[in-house]
C-alpha positions as CSV (number, residue, x, y, z in Angstrom):
1,M,90.9,125.6,86.1
2,I,92.1,122.0,86.2
3,D,91.1,119.7,89.1
4,S,94.2,119.3,91.4
5,T,94.2,115.5,91.2
6,L,93.9,115.5,87.5
7,K,96.6,118.1,87.2
8,K,98.9,115.9,89.3
9,I,98.2,112.9,87.0
10,L,98.8,114.9,83.9
11,I,102.1,116.5,85.1
12,E,103.4,113.1,86.1
13,A,102.3,111.4,82.9
14,F,103.8,114.1,80.6
15,S,106.9,114.8,82.8
16,Q,106.0,118.5,82.6
17,S,106.3,121.2,85.3
18,S,102.7,122.4,84.5
19,V,99.8,121.8,82.2
20,C,96.9,124.1,81.2
21,I,93.3,123.4,80.2
22,N,94.1,124.2,76.6
23,D,96.8,121.5,76.3
24,S,96.2,118.6,74.0
25,I,97.7,115.8,72.0
26,D,98.6,118.5,69.4
27,T,100.5,120.8,71.9
28,I,102.4,118.4,74.1
29,D,105.2,116.7,72.1
30,E,105.5,113.8,74.5
31,W,101.8,112.9,74.2
32,D,102.0,110.0,71.7
33,S,99.9,106.8,71.5
34,M,101.9,104.9,74.1
35,L,101.8,107.8,76.6
36,H,98.1,108.2,75.9
37,M,97.4,104.6,77.0
38,E,99.6,105.1,80.1
39,L,97.5,108.2,80.9
40,I,94.3,106.3,80.5
41,I,95.6,103.6,82.8
42,A,96.6,106.3,85.4
43,L,93.2,107.8,85.2
44,E,91.5,104.4,85.6
45,K,93.6,103.7,88.7
46,S,93.3,107.1,90.3
47,Y,89.5,107.4,89.8
48,S,88.6,103.7,90.1
49,I,86.9,103.7,86.7
50,R,87.0,101.8,83.4
51,V,87.4,104.0,80.4
52,E,85.6,102.4,77.4
53,P,87.5,102.1,74.1
54,E,85.2,104.5,72.3
55,D,85.9,107.1,75.0
56,I,89.7,106.6,74.9
57,V,90.0,108.0,71.4
58,M,88.0,111.1,72.4
59,L,90.2,112.0,75.4
60,T,92.9,113.9,73.5
61,S,92.9,117.2,75.4
62,V,93.1,118.3,79.1
63,K,89.6,119.9,78.7
64,S,88.1,116.7,77.2
65,I,89.5,114.6,80.0
66,Q,88.2,117.0,82.6
67,D,84.8,117.2,80.9
68,Y,84.7,113.4,80.8
69,L,85.5,113.0,84.5
70,N,82.9,115.7,85.3
71,S,80.3,113.8,83.3
72,K,81.0,110.7,85.4
73,G,80.6,112.7,88.6
74,L,84.2,112.3,89.6
75,L,85.3,115.9,89.8
């Protein structure tokens, strides 16, 4: 199950009606490099964090983003 705040951010970023935990950069056509950076910025603003460059490249799926936020104690 996706955290409700995260789900809202993802739906807004991707202009989708829904997202699932298995969605990734490979399954969402709109998820390109520009949208990826917009998503990272939205995450940083919403969760008041700074995502390090080495982490940005790893956050390419809904699950990896949720796991990352969990590891930071934000979910």
